[in-house]
N, C-alpha and C positions, 0 to 999 in steps of 0.2 A: 194676607199671607203671614203666618207666624215665622219669625226669624230669631236667630240667637240675639241679635241686637235688640229687637222688641222685647224679648223675655228679660234681658238684663235691665233694660230701662224701666220696664213695668215693675220689676222687683226692687228698683232703687239701689242696685248694686254699686257700692262706692268705687270711684275711679282710682283713689290714692293707692300707691304702692303696687301698681300692676304693670309698670313699664318693663320692657326687656332689659337685661343687664349686659353692658359692654362698656369698657373704658375707651375703646376706639372702634370707629365704624369705617369699613372699607367698602366703597360703593362703586360698582362698575356699570357703566351704561350698556344696556343690551336691549335694543328695540325689538318690536315684534311680540308675539304671544309668550306668556309665561305659564308653565305648569305649576302644580301644587308645590313641588319642591324645585323651585325655579333654577337653582344653580346646576341642576342636572336634568332639567326638563324645559329647556328653552332653546334658542338657536346658539347659545353658548356651547362650545364643545363640552360634553358632559365629563370627559376625562379631566379637563381643566377645572370644571366646577367641583368635582370630587377632590382634586388636589388642593384647591383653595380652602375647602372645608377642613381638610386634614391639616393644612398648614396653620389655620387659625385656631384649631382646637386647643383649649387650655391656655391661650395667650391673652385673653381679654379682648381680642379682635372679633368683631361680628361682620361677616361678609354678606352683602345683599346686592341685588340688581336694581338699577334705576332706569327710567326712560322719561322722555318729555310727555306732559299731558297731551291728550288728543287721541285720534283714531290710531289703531295699531294693526293695520292690515298685514296679513302674512304674505309678504312678497318673496320670502325665502331667499333674500339676497343679504348676506351678512354685511354689516357696516364695515367700511374701510378703516374707520378710526373710532375709538371709544373714549368718552370722557371718564375720568376717574376722580373721585373725591375721597380723601381720607381725613377723618376728623377725630381728634382726641378730645374727650369731654370732661376730664377731671377738673373741677373748679380751680382757678388760679393758674392752670397749665393748659388751658384748652386752645386748640387751633384747628384750622382747616387748610389742607393743601390740595391743589388740583393739578391735573396733567391730562394730556391726551396721548393715548397709546395706540399702536397698530395691532398688537397681538396681546390678548388678555393673559396668555401664558407668561408674559413678562412679569406679571405681578407675583409669580412664584419665586422670583429672585429677591423679593422684599424680606427684611428681617421682621417677622411677625411678632416675635417676643419683644423686640425693641419698640415696635409700633404700640403694643399693648401697654407699655410703660410710658408712652408719650414722646418717644424719640423718632422723629420722622426721617432722620438721616439724609436730609436735603431733598426729599422727594418733591418733584414738581415746584409749584409756586404758591405763595400764600393766596388764599381766597378770603376776601375781606368782609363780604356780606353774609348775613344769616342765610341758612338753607332750610327750606321747608320740604319735608318728605311725607307724602300722603300715601297710605297703603291702599292699593287698588287691585290686588291679585285675586280676581274672582274665582280662579281655579283652586285657590286655597280656601276661600270662603266667599260665597256670593255677596254677603253684606259689604265686603270691602270694595267690590266693583260697583254695586248699586249705590252705595253711599259715598265711597271715596272718589270715584272718577269724576262725578259732577263737581265735587269740592275742588279737586286739583285743577280742573279746567277753569273754574271760575277764578281761583286765586291767580292762575297764570294770566288770565284775560284782564284782571283788575289790578294790574301793576306788580304782580309777583315776579314776572319776567324770568330771568335765567336762574333765579333762586328757588324755583318750584319744580319738584320732580315727583313722579310716581315711584313707589318702592314696592318690592316684592313682599316684605313681611317685617312687621315690627311688633308682633304679638298682640293678643287681645282683640280677636275678630269681633267679639260681642260688644265692643265699645265703639265700633265704627260709626262715623268716619274717625280714623285715627291719624295722628300727625306727629312726626318727630322733628324737632328743631335742633339744628347744629349751628355753632359748636357747643351750645349749652348741654345738649343731650337730654333735654326735658321732653317728655312725650305727653300727648293730649288725646282725650277721647270724647265722643259725642260732640264733636266740634263743628260749628257751622262757619260760614264764610266771614261773618262779622267778627266772631270771636277769634278766628284764625288771623285775620288782619290785625286785631289788637295784640295778639301774641307776637306776631312778627314785628310790629311797631315797638313793642317792649324790648324784643331781642336786639333791635338796632341800637337801643340805649343801654344794652348790657343788663337788662332786667328780665324777670320771669313773670309771665302771665300765670296767675294761680288758678283762675277759673278753668275747670275742665282738665286740670293737670293730673297726670298719672304718676309722675315721679321722674327722677333723673337716672338715666341708664348707668351713670358712673357708680351708683350704689346698689347693693343687693336690696332685696325687698324690705327687710326690716329697716335698713338705712334710708330707703325712699320714704317709708312711712314717718320716720323720725324727722327727716329733713323737712317734709311738708308740714308736719305738726308744729315745728319750731317757727317756720315761716308764717303759719296761720296765727300762732300766738303773738309773734312780735311784729307782724306786718312787713317783715324784711323781704324785699323782692329783688335785691341786687344779685346778679348771677353768681358772683364769686365770693359773696359775703359769708357763706356757711360751708363747712366741711364736715363730713362724717369721719370722726377721728378713729373710732373703734366700735366694734360690735362684740359683745360678750354674751355667751349663752348658746343655746341651740333650740331647735324646734321642740316645743311650741312657744318658747318665751325667750326674749332677748332684752338686754339693756344696751342702748345705743348712745354714745357720746357725740353730741353735735357741738362744734365750736364755731364761734363768730370771729371774724378778723379783728374785732375791737377788743378781744380778750375774754368776752363772756362765753359760757358754755352751759349745756344742759344735758342731763341724763334722761333719756326717754325710754319708757317701758313699752315694749311691743309684744303682742301675743298673736299667734296664728290660730285662726278659727275657721271652720268650714262655712262657706256661703250657703245659707239655707233659705228657702227650700231648694232642692236640686233644680238645675237649669242646664240647657245645652251650652257648652263652652264654644261650640262651633255649629253652624247649620248642618243638620243631618247627623250630628253626633248624639250618642246616648246621653241621658241626663247625668249630671255630675255635680259635685259640691266643691268648686274650686277654692283653694286656700285664700283667705282674706287676712290682711294685716290690720290688727286693731290696736290703737295707741291706748295704753292703760294708765299712763301718767307722765308728766313732764316736771322735772325738778331742776331748778337752777343750781349750778355747782358753786358753792361758796368760794370766793376768791378766784373765780374764773376757772382756768384749766387746772 
C-alpha cells in the first residue's frame, strides 16, 4: 500500500527545517478518539477548543491535545481531571510546567501573549524530565496512527513512563513516525524506538540528538535550517549552545545569523526551493511540491558577533 510516508522516504526528502513553529506549547490531556481537527472534533467541548485556538493565534503558543499511549476506546465518559503541560522552548529560557485541572475552560484565563514570550506567571509546578510527544492522530493522516501508535506504546513500555504521550498534530505526516521533545522543542521524523531512546537519553543530558532531526520549533524554517547546518558543521549538540539571532531577507532567500554562547557566530544562506518531483504531503491529498529549505553557504563572522 502506497502512503505519503513511503513516497517521502523513497524520494529521499530531507527532514531538516520541517518542524512546526511555536515558542510555547500548551498541551491538554483529552482521552478518547480525536478527529482530524482535534480541538473541535474530540470529546473536548468544541466551543472551548475554538476559544483556545483564538486565544493562541499570533502569540507564539501552539495548542494540542495529548493522551497516554494505549487503547482509546470511546466510552463517552469525560475525564474528571485533565493533565496540562506548558513548555517554552527558546534556548536558554526553556521550561516545562505541569498542572491538573477540572475544567479545560480554565485555560482561557491564561495570558497567552505572556506564555508566548516565556512568562508562565506561576502556572502549576516545574516538570523536571524531558517529555516525548509522538503524533498518532490517524484521523488527520493514517500514517500517524500506523507508524506512531506502535512507537508511542513501545517507548512507554520500555522505560519512557510518564514522559511519553500521544499528541494530535506536530506537522509533517509524511515523515511519520514523528516525535517532539520538550523542553528543547526539537522535532524528529522517520524515528524508530532505538533512535527515540537515544534522543531522550541525550535530552536528559541537555543535548540534541541530530540524527532524524527536523529542527527546533523555536525558530522559523530558515532559522531551523541554519541552526542544524551550524550544528552539523561544528558538531555542537548542547541544547542551549546556539541561538538564531536574526533572519534577514524574504522568500525565497534569507541570511540567518546563528550565535554560539562562546562568542562565535555564523551567517548562513538559506534558499527556499520546491521539493521535486511532486509527492503527496498527506495520504489521500493531491500531489504537491512542498517548500524545502536548502542551505547555500555558511560563513564564520569575523570577530564573533
